[in-house]
N, C-alpha and C positions, 0 to 999 in steps of 0.2 A: 504494499499499499504506501501511496505517497500523496501528499497535499501541497497546495501553494494558495496564496491569498494574503489580504490585509489582516494585520494583526488586532485582534480585539484582547485586552489584557485582563486578568483576573488576579487579585491577591486575596489569601485569607488566612486564618489561624484557628488554631485548637481553642474551643472554649466550651468546657465541659458543664458549665453552668447553666447552659440553656437546655430547653426541652428539645425533644424530637421534632415536635411541632414546629418550633421557630427555626430550627437548621433546616427542616424541609421546605418551609415558606421561603426562606432565603436561598436556598439551593434552586428551587423551580423559580424564583424570581430571577436568578441569574441564567436559568435556561430560557426565560422568557425575553430577556433583554439584550442577548447577543445578536449582533446585526447580521443579516442575512449576507452570505458569501464570504464571511470572515473565517479566520483560523483562530481559535480561542487558545490563548498561551496563559496557563497557570502556575502561579508561584503559591503554592499551599502553605509553605512555611511549616510543613509537617513531613515526616518521613514514616509513619505507622499505620495510615488508612488510606483506601482507595478513593479518588477523587474523579472518578468516571467509572459509569457501569452501563449494563445492557440498555436499561430503560432510558437513561440519560442520552446515550449515544443514539438510540431510535429518535429520540425528540429533537435533539440537535440535527441530525441527518433530516429529518422531515421538514424542520424550519429553514434547510438551505445552507447550514453553517458546512465549512470545507472540511474541518478537522478540529482535533483537540490535542494540544501538547501540555503537558504536565511534568513539572519537576517533582514529580511523587508517584502515587500509586494509581492503579487501575485493577478493576475486577471485571468478571464475565467477559474475558477477553476472547474467547473462542467464540462467544455469541457476536460481540464487537466486529470480529474479523469477519464471520459470517454474513452479516449485512453490509459489511463493505465500507465500514465509517472509519476514516483514518484517525488513528488514536495512537499517541507516543507518550511513553511512561518510562520511568526509572526502574520501577518495581511492579508487581503483582501481589496482590493480597485480598482477601474475601472480606476484610471490614470496611463497611462504608461511612459516609460522612453523618449519619444520623446520630443526633445526641451529642456530636463532639467537634464539629467543624462548622465554621461560618465563613461566607465571602464577605471581606470588609472594604474591598474597593474593586470598582469596575471601570477599565479604560484609563487608568491611571499607569504612570511607568512603573515596571517591575524589574527586578534584576534575578537572572539566573546564572550562576557561577560568576564569571566576570562580564556577562553580556546584559546590557539594558534593553528591554523592549518596551516599545512605545507604540501604543494603539494608531494605527495608521502606516507603521511599517510594513512592510512584506515580508514573507517568510516561506521558505520551501523546505519540506521535510520528508522524509523517506528512511528506509530501514538502515541507511548508512549515517543518518545525522539530520541536523536540522542547521538552517542557514537564515539568518536574518539580514535582510537588505533594508537599510535606511529608506525612508519614503523618499526623500530628496535625492537617491541615487538610483531608484527602480529602472528609470529608463536607460540609464547608460550601462547599468549591470545587465539588464535584459539584451541590449544590443550587444556587449560584449559575449554574454553567454551563446546568444544565436551564432554569433560568428565562429566561436570555438566548436559548437556542435556543429555546424555546417563544414567546417574544415575536417573534423573528425569523421564525418561522413564520406568526404572525398578520399581519406586514408583507408576507410573500411572498404570503399567500392574498389581502390586499387589494389589492396590485399585480395580481396575475394577474386579479381580478374586475374591473379597470378603475380602481382608485384610483390618484390621481396619486401618484408616489414621494413627494413633499414631504409631501402630505396625509398618507400614511401614516405617514411619520416623525414628524410633529407628533402624529399620534393616538396612537402608541405609543411613541414617544420612543427608538426604535432603528433603526439602518439598517445 
């Protein structure tokens, strides 16, 4: 699976003082507020529970969300894969957010590792990793990526036509 699109950020935290009802009202509110065609990037500030599950993935997919990236956990991953909703997480765990986790900010800058994600940036994610593209650089990065892909396709075509790989590299300057 892979996904790409504009970033919509979410940050949250563990709060065991709230009821299951409150956490579910807040969680479903998050699901309702994510803009269509975005990729949600979540900094849960937690490493113990799942911040995505099958029902939430189905809701987001139905609403036109392109994918979900979380610096935390997910559950129901087989079901999420079966429905084809792009979800990227650090770990899997069966424990969900009910009664323990609240989203605290939507659309505000978040940090995952050394990378700051800002709503409106672009993101590309696949099983090899996640790449953030600042919104103001998206056109230039897209043009450069298309140029690289076109050149790699020339190399591939040449090799499949019998050109030696080293000769193809020397001819096109890419491999």
